[in-house]
C-alpha positions in Angstrom: 110.9 115.9 88.5 109.4 115.3 85.0 107.6 112.2 86.4 105.9 114.2 89.1 104.9 117.0 86.8 103.4 114.6 84.4 101.4 112.7 87.1 100.0 116.0 88.4 99.0 117.2 84.9 97.1 114.1 84.3 95.0 114.6 87.4 94.5 118.4 86.6 93.6 117.6 83.1 90.8 115.3 84.3 89.2 118.2 86.1 87.4 120.1 83.4 85.8 116.9 82.0 84.2 116.3 85.4 83.8 119.8 86.8 80.2 120.0 86.1 79.3 117.0 88.3 81.9 117.8 90.9 80.5 118.3 94.5 81.5 121.1 96.7 85.0 120.1 98.0 84.9 118.6 101.4 88.7 118.5 101.7 89.9 120.2 104.9 91.8 123.3 104.4 94.6 124.6 106.8 92.3 126.9 108.5 90.1 124.3 109.8 92.7 122.1 111.4 93.1 122.4 115.1 96.4 121.4 116.7 97.9 121.1 120.2 101.4 121.7 119.2 102.0 124.4 122.0 100.1 122.2 124.6 96.8 124.1 124.0 94.2 124.0 121.3 95.0 126.4 118.4 94.0 126.8 114.8 96.9 125.5 112.6 97.3 128.9 110.9 97.5 130.8 114.2 100.5 128.9 115.5 103.6 131.0 115.3 106.0 128.1 114.4 106.8 126.1 111.3 104.4 123.0 111.6 102.8 120.6 109.3 99.6 118.7 110.2 98.3 115.7 108.5 94.7 115.1 109.2 93.0 111.6 109.4 91.6 112.3 106.0 94.9 113.1 104.5 96.6 110.1 106.0 94.0 107.8 104.5 93.8 109.5 101.2 97.7 109.2 100.8 98.0 105.7 102.2 100.3 106.8 104.9 101.1 103.9 107.3 104.5 104.8 109.0 107.0 107.4 109.6 108.7 106.8 106.2 105.4 107.7 104.6 105.1 110.8 106.8 108.4 112.0 105.6 107.5 111.9 102.0 104.9 114.8 102.5 106.5 117.0 105.1 109.2 119.5 103.9 112.4 119.6 106.0 111.9 116.1 107.3 113.9 113.1 106.0 114.3 109.6 107.4 118.0 108.8 107.7 118.4 105.3 106.6 120.2 102.6 108.7 122.5 100.1 107.1 120.0 97.4 108.2 117.1 98.8 106.2 114.9 99.3 109.3 114.7 101.9 112.3 115.7 104.9 110.2 116.2 108.1 112.3 114.1 111.1 111.6 116.1 114.3 110.7 114.6 117.8 110.6 116.4 120.8 109.1 119.6 119.0 108.8 120.1 118.3 112.5 121.1 114.7 111.8 121.3 112.3 114.6 123.6 109.9 112.8 125.2 109.4 116.1 124.5 109.9 119.8 121.1 110.8 121.3 118.2 111.5 119.1 117.6 114.9 117.7 113.8 114.7 117.1 111.4 113.9 119.8 108.5 111.5 119.0 105.3 111.4 121.1 102.1 109.5 121.0 99.6 112.0 122.5 101.5 113.5 125.4 103.7 110.4 126.0 107.4 110.3 124.9 108.5 107.3 123.0 111.8 108.5 121.8 114.7 105.9 122.0 118.5 106.3 121.5 119.3 105.0 118.1 122.0 102.4 117.4 122.9 100.0 114.6 120.9 97.5 116.4 117.6 99.3 117.4 115.9 102.6 117.1 112.6 104.5 117.8 109.3 102.8 117.9 107.6 103.4 114.6 103.8 103.3 115.3 101.8 101.8 112.6 99.1 104.4 111.7 95.4 103.5 112.2 92.8 105.4 114.1 95.0 108.3 114.3 93.2 111.7 114.4 96.3 113.6 113.0 100.1 113.8 112.9 101.9 117.0 113.8 105.4 117.8 112.7 107.1 120.7 114.5 110.2 122.0 112.8 113.0 123.6 114.7 114.1 123.2 118.3 111.1 122.5 120.8 113.3 122.2 123.9 111.2 124.6 126.0 108.0 122.5 125.9 109.4 119.1 124.8 112.9 118.7 126.2 116.3 117.6 125.3 115.4 115.2 122.6 113.7 117.8 120.4 116.7 119.9 119.3 115.7 119.5 115.7 111.9 119.1 116.0 109.1 117.0 117.3 106.8 114.5 115.9 103.4 113.9 117.5 100.9 111.2 116.8 97.6 112.2 118.1 95.1 109.3 118.5 91.2 109.4 118.2 89.8 110.1 121.5 86.8 108.2 123.0 83.5 110.0 122.5 80.9 110.6 125.3 78.0 111.0 122.8 78.4 109.1 119.7 79.3 105.4 118.9 81.6 105.2 115.9 84.1 102.8 114.3 86.2 101.9 111.3 87.4 98.7 109.6 89.9 98.6 106.9 91.3 95.7 104.8 94.1 95.8 102.3 95.5 93.3 99.8 98.5 93.9 97.5 101.3 92.2 95.6 104.9 93.4 95.3 106.9 92.9 92.1 109.5 90.2 92.5 108.1 89.6 96.0 105.0 88.2 97.7 101.6 89.2 98.9 101.0 91.8 101.5 97.9 92.1 103.6 96.4 94.4 106.4 93.4 94.1 108.5 92.5 96.8 111.0 89.5 97.8 113.0 88.5 100.4 115.7 85.3 101.1 117.6 84.3 103.3 120.6 81.6 105.3 122.2 79.9 106.1 125.4 79.5 103.4 128.1 77.7 105.9 130.5 76.6 109.0 128.5 78.7 112.0 129.5 80.5 110.0 132.2 82.4 106.9 130.8 83.6 106.4 127.2 85.9 103.8 125.6 87.8 103.4 122.4 89.8 100.2 121.1 91.7 99.7 118.0 93.7 96.9 116.4 95.9 96.2 113.3 97.6 93.1 111.8 99.8 93.7 108.8 102.2 91.5 106.8 104.7 93.1 104.4 106.1 90.5 102.0 109.9 90.5 101.3 111.6 90.8 98.1 115.1 89.7 98.9 116.4 86.3 97.8 119.1 84.2 99.5 121.3 82.3 97.1 124.2 79.9 97.7 127.6 81.4 97.7 129.2 78.6 95.6 126.5 77.7 93.0 124.3 80.9 93.0 121.4 78.5 93.4 118.2 79.9 95.0 118.1 78.9 98.8 115.2 80.8 99.9 112.8 83.5 98.4 111.5 86.7 99.9 113.4 86.2 103.1 112.7 89.6 104.5 109.0 89.2 105.3 107.8 91.2 108.3 104.6 91.0 110.5 103.1 93.8 112.7 100.6 93.7 115.4 99.4 96.9 117.0 96.7 97.2 119.7 95.4 100.3 121.6 92.8 100.9 124.1 91.7 104.0 126.0 89.0 104.7 128.6 87.9 108.3 129.7 86.0 108.8 133.0 84.5 111.9 134.2 83.8 111.4 137.9 83.1 114.9 138.6 82.6 118.2 136.7 85.7 119.4 135.1 87.8 116.2 135.9 88.8 113.6 133.2 90.8 110.5 134.0 92.1 108.7 131.0 94.1 105.4 131.2 95.4 104.0 127.9 97.8 101.4 126.6 99.6 100.9 123.3 101.1 97.6 122.3 103.1 96.8 119.1 105.1 93.9 118.0 107.1 93.7 114.9 108.6 90.3 113.8 111.2 90.2 110.8 112.3 87.0 109.1 115.3 88.7 107.8 116.6 92.1 106.8 115.8 93.9 103.5 119.6 94.2 102.7 121.2 92.7 99.6 124.7 92.6 97.9 125.0 95.2 95.1 127.2 93.0 93.0 124.7 90.0 93.0 121.9 89.6 90.6 118.6 91.2 91.4 118.1 91.8 95.1 120.1 88.8 96.4 122.1 88.0 99.5 124.5 85.2 100.0 124.4 84.9 103.8 125.0 81.5 105.5 122.7 82.3 108.4 119.3 83.9 108.5 118.8 87.4 110.3 115.6 87.3 112.3 114.5 90.1 114.6 111.6 90.9 117.0 110.6 94.2 118.6 108.0 94.4 121.3 106.8 97.6 122.9 104.3 98.3 125.5 103.3 101.8 126.6 100.6 102.3 129.3 99.8 105.7 130.3 97.4 107.6 132.6 96.3 111.3 131.9 94.4 113.4 134.3 92.8 116.8 133.3 91.0 119.2 135.6 89.3 122.5 134.4 89.7 125.1 137.2 87.9 127.6 134.9 90.8 130.1 135.1 93.3 127.3 134.0 93.6 123.7 133.0 95.8 121.2 135.0 97.1 118.2 133.1 99.2 115.3 134.5 100.6 112.6 132.2 102.1 109.6 133.8 103.5 106.8 131.5 106.0 103.9 131.3 107.6 102.4 128.1 108.9 98.8 128.0 110.7 97.9 124.9 112.5 94.6 123.9 114.3 94.2 120.6 116.3 91.1 119.6 118.3 91.0 116.3 120.5 88.3 114.7 123.0 89.2 112.1 125.2 87.2 109.8 128.8 88.0 110.7 130.4 85.4 108.5 132.0 87.9 106.0 133.0 90.3 108.9 134.9 87.6 110.7 136.3 85.9 107.6 137.5 89.6 106.5 139.2 90.0 110.0 141.1 86.7 109.7 141.7 86.3 106.0 141.0 89.7 104.3 138.2 88.0 102.2 134.6 87.6 102.3 135.0 83.8 102.1 138.3 82.0 102.0 138.5 79.3 99.3 137.3 76.1 100.8 135.4 78.0 103.5 132.4 79.1 101.5 130.1 77.8 104.3 131.8 79.9 107.0 129.4 80.7 109.7 129.4 83.5 112.3 126.4 85.1 114.0 125.8 88.1 116.2 122.9 88.0 118.6 122.0 91.3 120.2 119.3 92.4 122.7 118.3 96.0 123.4 115.9 96.8 126.3 114.5 100.2 127.3 112.5 100.9 130.4 111.2 104.3 130.8 109.0 106.1 133.4 107.9 109.7 132.6 105.8 112.2 134.6 104.7 115.6 133.3 102.4 118.1 135.1 101.4 121.5 133.6 98.9 124.4 134.2 97.8 126.2 131.1 95.8 129.5 131.3 92.2 129.5 129.9 90.5 132.0 127.6 91.6 134.4 124.9 92.7 137.3 127.0 95.8 139.4 126.0 98.1 137.4 128.4 98.4 133.6 128.3 100.7 131.3 130.1 101.8 127.8 130.7 104.0 126.4 133.5 105.0 122.7 134.2 107.4 120.2 135.4 108.8 116.9 133.8 110.7 113.9 135.1 111.9 110.9 133.1 114.0 108.0 134.0 115.4 105.7 131.3 117.1 102.3 131.8 118.8 101.1 128.8 120.6 97.8 128.3 122.4 96.4 125.2 124.1 93.1 125.0 125.8 91.3 122.2 127.3 87.9 121.7 129.3 87.0 118.5 129.8 83.3 117.8 132.3 82.3 115.2 132.0 78.5 114.1 134.5 78.7 111.4 137.4 80.7 113.1 139.2 77.6 114.6 139.5 75.7 111.2 140.1 78.8 109.2 143.1 79.9 111.3 144.4 76.3 111.5 144.6 76.4 107.6 146.0 79.9 107.4 148.8 79.3 110.0 149.8 75.9 109.0 148.5 74.0 112.0 148.0 76.5 115.0 144.9 76.3 117.2 142.8 79.4 117.6 144.4 80.2 121.0 147.9 79.8 119.7 147.2 82.0 116.6 145.2 84.8 118.6 146.7 84.5 122.1 143.3 84.0 123.8 140.9 81.1 123.8 137.3 81.2 122.4 134.5 81.8 124.9 132.0 79.2 125.6 129.7 78.6 122.5 132.5 79.5 120.1 132.4 83.2 121.2 134.9 85.7 120.0 133.2 88.7 121.5 130.7 89.4 124.3 129.6 92.7 125.6 127.0 94.2 128.0 126.3 98.0 128.3 123.9 99.2 131.0 122.9 103.0 131.3 120.5 105.0 133.5 119.5 108.6 132.4 117.4 110.8 134.5 116.0 114.2 133.5 114.3 116.7 135.8 113.0 119.9 134.3 110.8 122.9 134.9 109.4 124.8 132.0 107.3 127.8 131.3 106.1 130.0 128.5 104.1 133.3 128.3 102.5 135.3 125.5 101.3 138.9 125.6 99.3 140.8 123.1 101.2 144.2 122.8 98.9 145.7 120.2 95.9 144.2 118.3 97.4 141.2 116.5 101.0 141.7 117.8 102.0 139.2 120.3 105.4 138.6 122.1 106.3 135.3 123.6 109.0 134.2 125.8 109.8 130.7 127.3 112.5 128.6 129.1 113.3 125.2 130.3 115.7 124.5 133.1 116.9 120.9 133.3 119.1 118.6 135.1 120.2 115.5 133.1 122.2 112.7 134.8 123.7 109.6 133.1 125.3 106.6 134.7 126.8 103.7 132.7 128.7 100.5 133.1 130.2 98.4 130.4 131.8 94.9 130.4 133.3 93.4 127.4 135.4 90.2 126.8 136.6 87.7 124.3 139.6 87.1 122.0 138.7 89.9 119.6 138.3 92.2 122.5 141.8 91.6 123.7 140.5 90.1 126.9 138.2 91.5 129.7 137.6 95.2 129.9 135.4 97.1 132.3 134.4 100.7 132.2 132.0 102.7 134.3 131.3 106.2 134.7 128.8 109.1 135.0 128.1 112.6 133.7 125.6 115.4 134.4 124.5 118.6 132.6 122.2 121.4 133.5 121.0 122.9 130.3 118.9 126.0 130.0 116.9 126.4 126.7 115.2 129.7 126.3 112.8 130.7 123.6 111.8 134.2 122.2 109.1 134.9 119.7 107.2 137.7 118.0 104.1 137.4 115.7 101.7 139.6 114.0 98.3 138.4 112.8 97.0 140.9 110.3 93.8 138.8 109.8 92.7 135.4 109.9 94.3 134.7 106.6 97.8 136.4 107.2 100.3 136.0 109.9 104.1 136.7 110.0 106.4 135.5 112.9 110.0 135.3 114.1 111.7 133.1 116.7 115.0 132.5 118.4 115.3 129.4 120.4 118.0 127.2 121.8 118.1 123.4 121.6 120.1 120.8 123.6 121.0 117.1 123.4 122.3 115.2 126.3 125.6 113.1 126.0 125.9 109.4 126.1 127.8 106.1 126.1 129.9 104.7 123.3 129.4 101.1 122.1 132.5 98.9 122.6 135.1 98.9 119.9 137.2 95.7 119.7 140.7 96.7 120.2 142.4 93.9 118.2 140.9 94.3 114.7 140.4 98.0 115.1 144.0 99.0 116.4 145.2 100.5 113.0 142.0 102.6 112.7 142.1 103.7 116.3 145.7 104.8 115.9 144.8 106.9 112.7 142.0 108.7 114.8 144.3 109.3 117.8 144.0 106.3 120.1 141.4 104.5 122.1 137.9 106.4 122.0 136.4 107.7 125.1 133.8 105.7 126.9 131.3 108.5 126.4 130.7 111.7 124.7 129.4 115.2 125.9 126.3 117.1 125.0 125.8 119.4 122.1 123.6 122.5 121.6 122.4 125.0 119.0 120.6 128.2 118.5 117.9 128.5 115.9 116.7 131.7 114.2 113.5 131.5 112.2 111.1 133.8 110.4 107.9 132.7 108.6 104.6 133.8 107.0 101.3 132.0 106.7 98.6 133.3 104.4 95.4 132.2 102.5 93.7 134.2 99.6 91.1 134.1 97.2 88.4 132.6 99.5 91.1 130.3 100.8 91.4 128.8 97.3 95.1 129.5 97.7 97.2 128.9 100.9 101.0 129.1 101.5 103.2 128.6 104.6 106.9 129.5 104.3 109.8 129.8 106.8 113.4 130.6 106.6 116.0 129.7 109.3 119.6 129.5 110.3 120.8 127.1 112.9 124.3 127.4 114.7 125.4 124.1 116.2 128.4 123.4 118.5 130.2 120.4 119.8 128.3 118.1 117.4 127.9 114.5 118.2 129.3 112.8 115.2 130.1 109.3 114.2 133.9 108.3 113.8 133.9 105.5 111.4 136.7 102.9 111.4 136.5 101.6 107.8 139.3 99.0 108.4 137.4 97.0 110.9 133.7 98.0 110.3 133.2 99.6 113.7 132.9 103.1 115.0 132.2 105.3 117.8 130.8 108.8 118.7 132.6 112.0 119.6 132.1 115.7 119.9 133.4 117.1 116.8 133.4 120.8 115.8 130.7 123.2 114.7 128.1 123.4 112.0 125.6 125.8 110.3 122.3 124.8 108.8 120.6 127.3 106.7 117.4 126.8 104.5 113.6 127.3 104.0 110.4 125.4 103.7 107.5 126.1 101.5 104.1 124.5 101.5 101.3 125.7 99.2 97.9 124.3 98.1 95.7 125.7 95.3 92.1 124.7 94.6 91.5 126.1 91.1 88.2 124.5 90.5 85.8 122.7 92.8 87.0 119.2 93.7 90.5 119.8 92.6 93.5 120.2 95.0 97.0 120.7 94.0 99.8 121.0 96.7 103.5 121.4 96.5 106.1 121.2 99.4 109.9 122.1 99.1 112.5 122.0 101.6 116.1 123.4 101.3 118.8 122.6 103.7 122.3 123.7 103.4 124.0 122.0 106.4 127.8 122.4 106.6 130.6 122.0 109.0 132.1 125.4 109.8 135.7 124.6 111.3 138.7 122.4 110.5 139.1 119.5 112.9 142.1 117.4 113.4 142.5 114.1 115.3 145.0 113.8 118.2 148.4 112.7 117.1 148.9 109.1 116.0 150.5 107.4 119.1 153.1 105.8 116.7 153.9 108.4 113.9 152.7 111.6 115.6 150.7 112.6 112.5 147.4 114.3 112.9 144.9 113.1 110.4 142.0 115.3 109.2 138.5 114.5 110.7 136.8 117.4 108.8 137.3 120.7 107.0 135.3 124.0 107.1 132.6 123.5 104.3 132.1 119.8 104.4 128.6 118.7 104.2 126.8 117.3 107.2 126.5 113.5 106.4 123.3 112.1 105.3 121.4 115.4 104.7 120.0 116.1 101.3 120.1 119.7 100.1 116.7 119.6 98.4 113.4 117.6 98.9 110.4 118.2 96.8 106.9 116.6 97.0 103.8 117.2 94.8 100.2 116.0 95.3 97.3 116.2 93.1 93.7 115.0 94.1 90.5 115.3 92.4 87.1 114.3 93.6 83.8 114.2 91.6 80.2 113.0 92.2 79.4 110.3 89.7 76.0 109.4 91.1 73.7 110.1 94.0 75.7 109.1 97.1 78.8 108.1 95.0 82.0 110.1 94.8 85.0 109.1 92.8 88.5 110.3 93.7 91.9 110.2 91.9 95.1 111.1 93.6 98.8 111.1 92.7 101.9 111.8 95.0 105.4 112.4 93.9 108.5 112.8 95.9 112.2 113.8 94.9 115.1 113.6 97.2 118.4 115.2 96.5 121.7 113.3 96.7 123.7 113.0 100.0 127.1 112.3 101.3 127.2 109.1 103.4 130.8 109.6 104.9 133.3 112.5 105.1 134.9 113.5 101.9 138.2 112.3 100.6 141.2 112.9 102.8 139.3 112.7 106.0 139.2 109.8 108.7 136.2 107.5 107.8 136.3 108.4 104.1 134.8 105.4 102.0 135.1 105.9 98.3 132.5 103.1 97.8 129.8 104.4 99.8 130.6 108.2 99.8 128.1 109.5 97.4 124.4 108.7 97.6 122.5 109.7 94.5 119.1 111.6 94.2 116.0 109.5 93.7 112.3 109.9 93.1 109.2 107.8 94.1 105.6 108.1 92.8 102.2 106.6 93.8 98.6 106.8 92.7 95.2 105.9 94.0 91.9 105.6 92.4 88.8 105.1 94.6 85.1 105.3 95.1 83.3 106.7 98.2 79.7 105.5 98.9 76.9 106.6 101.2 77.1 104.5 104.4 80.8 105.2 104.9 82.1 102.6 102.3 85.3 103.3 100.3 87.0 101.0 97.9 90.4 102.1 96.3 93.0 100.6 94.0 96.5 101.9 94.5 100.1 101.4 93.2 103.1 102.3 95.2 106.5 103.0 93.5 104.7 103.6 90.3 107.8 103.5 88.1 109.4 100.6 90.0 112.5 102.7 90.8 115.4 100.9 92.7 117.6 103.6 94.0 120.3 102.7 96.6 118.9 104.2 99.8 121.6 103.0 102.3 125.0 101.5 101.4 127.6 100.0 103.8 130.8 97.9 103.7 131.0 97.4 107.5 130.5 93.6 107.1 133.4 93.5 104.6 135.9 96.0 105.9 138.9 94.4 103.9 137.3 93.2 100.6 134.7 96.2 100.7 131.7 94.2 99.4 128.8 96.7 99.1 125.6 95.9 101.0 122.6 98.1 100.1 118.9 98.8 100.7 116.2 100.2 98.3 112.6 101.1 98.0 110.0 98.3 98.0 109.4 97.4 94.4 106.2 98.4 92.5 103.3 97.3 94.6 99.7 97.0 93.3 96.8 96.7 95.9 93.3 97.2 96.7 91.8 98.6 99.9 88.3 98.4 101.3 87.1 100.3 104.3 83.9 101.4 106.2 83.3 104.0 108.6 80.3 103.7 110.9 
């Protein structure tokens, strides 16, 4: 915390020296931001829920580029890291989606892009450019946003085409990462009227390269094999057209395309020098997403009708080095002497095909009674396939057994292509829902609201697995359905434009799902300890959230503060059951939890041009009942899964972020700005504590860490801006994620960390 306080003190100390030349601050205060979190336009300070909104100006000033950057400035939001270093899952208020369906809904405009997370794929993470704002809604949003929003919702609102003005933006960025390579970004956007007041268009594109910083070294000699292996490249394209064929009617087709290509994963072995890995095979990956949509809006005068039709097509391929995993299974070692070049690879493919349709009517005007009613349908088809090839198993087992072939030693032959495992899981999920919300002004400033969503969720799945490590061929198929009802009740009082208090009670729901296959051979002992073979699927979980908040501004809006306190009661939690002896796991409904905490956002503008902001989130998320596994089929012993008071895995108790920004006019048409950002994240538990199934002493405790950044720039007339920046200012290298899954017997620790200190320069122009 001392680093953050020091950085902000330096910024504030610069203010008096420049105050006489400082212009009137053009920074946007909270009262000016208009949001559509409740599917109608409202002033941010008038929305009776806990919400953070990051304007386009804020996104650019902070250098925010992705979801990880967003989490650094939003209290109550953290990104749960994956062991692969990519596709982290967002968590809001401790409702951690470490397993099962997502707990945070993600939208681009009104289009849902949420995907079920796995160790091989996750949500689309849009690269931010030409985005008007980002809204983060904390707490269950099931009434308006459905089952994937039991923890909250994140919305990306893109810049809309203009019917009157031509505008555009270009940005280029060049930077260098310590111990890594060169990063670059080139982005542009333009749009305007084709036919004034009738037809408008907006297009944007971005190309970005992020240099790697992980080295691959030889297992035997330690010699360098390849530098900066974890390079990645991103291409994002978006286009939208708005047509007004008649008065009150708008038709908007749009499409978003994103491709991310990775040469390898940013994962390294903790015991090796620097940030090194000693894999025998590279781990490339590609993710490609296309999201076309069609939005219709018609203004009846008394109400507005909106229809949003969209599809999402996502393909993700990922190769993983399984050489240490397979060697551990057969020999108990990462690499048996004489087999240092052991090769085994996993090739996985995840596909997602979505169709979504929403229609809604929302009342118009500012009368005492407002209402919204709508319907929603979504069909998602998921497919996951994996093939594990082991090119060293035959000679290794021949050596270990004194001459037996693989089939003689294991009892089953290898699959074609030296395969030891092959699996295919297909699922279809359908959701049909009706929703509505009404608000009535009981007295001047006092409003009561109520809403409900009634849904029907159906899931069908089929899974086929085979191979010697699977114990032969297994086929499982099944289905499940749920009919959740998620009500919401609220009360708010707006004493003035600068003061509002509110209280909300609402229910959240998350659908069940399908477990990935667990190889029965290597995991037999772990499965026995957890009570036997896991179920092919898991059921839904749900929660009730109770929240009270206040939003106020004072001293001519030089001071603003938003605060909320909450308690969430969570039942039938979808939790991961780790099998540390074989490196696999599955999901089950395990127990209850309680998450209690608060968020506080404050901004003070003590002098013209200077803005200081602080954001604090506190989340005390614990399990609230003892849970024992079924009896061991052999011993009859019931092992402990969790105890009352155990922390929810992956959730920090405290998050703190601080921002200081100062702007001053240095010449006619020239304004200089200095900004510093600091974030501190409390420590977490990564597994259940000692004495529980899944406890891993090596990875259990995750330490707290911090991160700081700074920007110094100059804005000129004509829309020009040039800025120098440094990310990870103090070059901290904390362990973000830690896993021994690829080394279940020897327990070699593989970790990820922050990108090392990165210096860069950015040049942009608005026109």
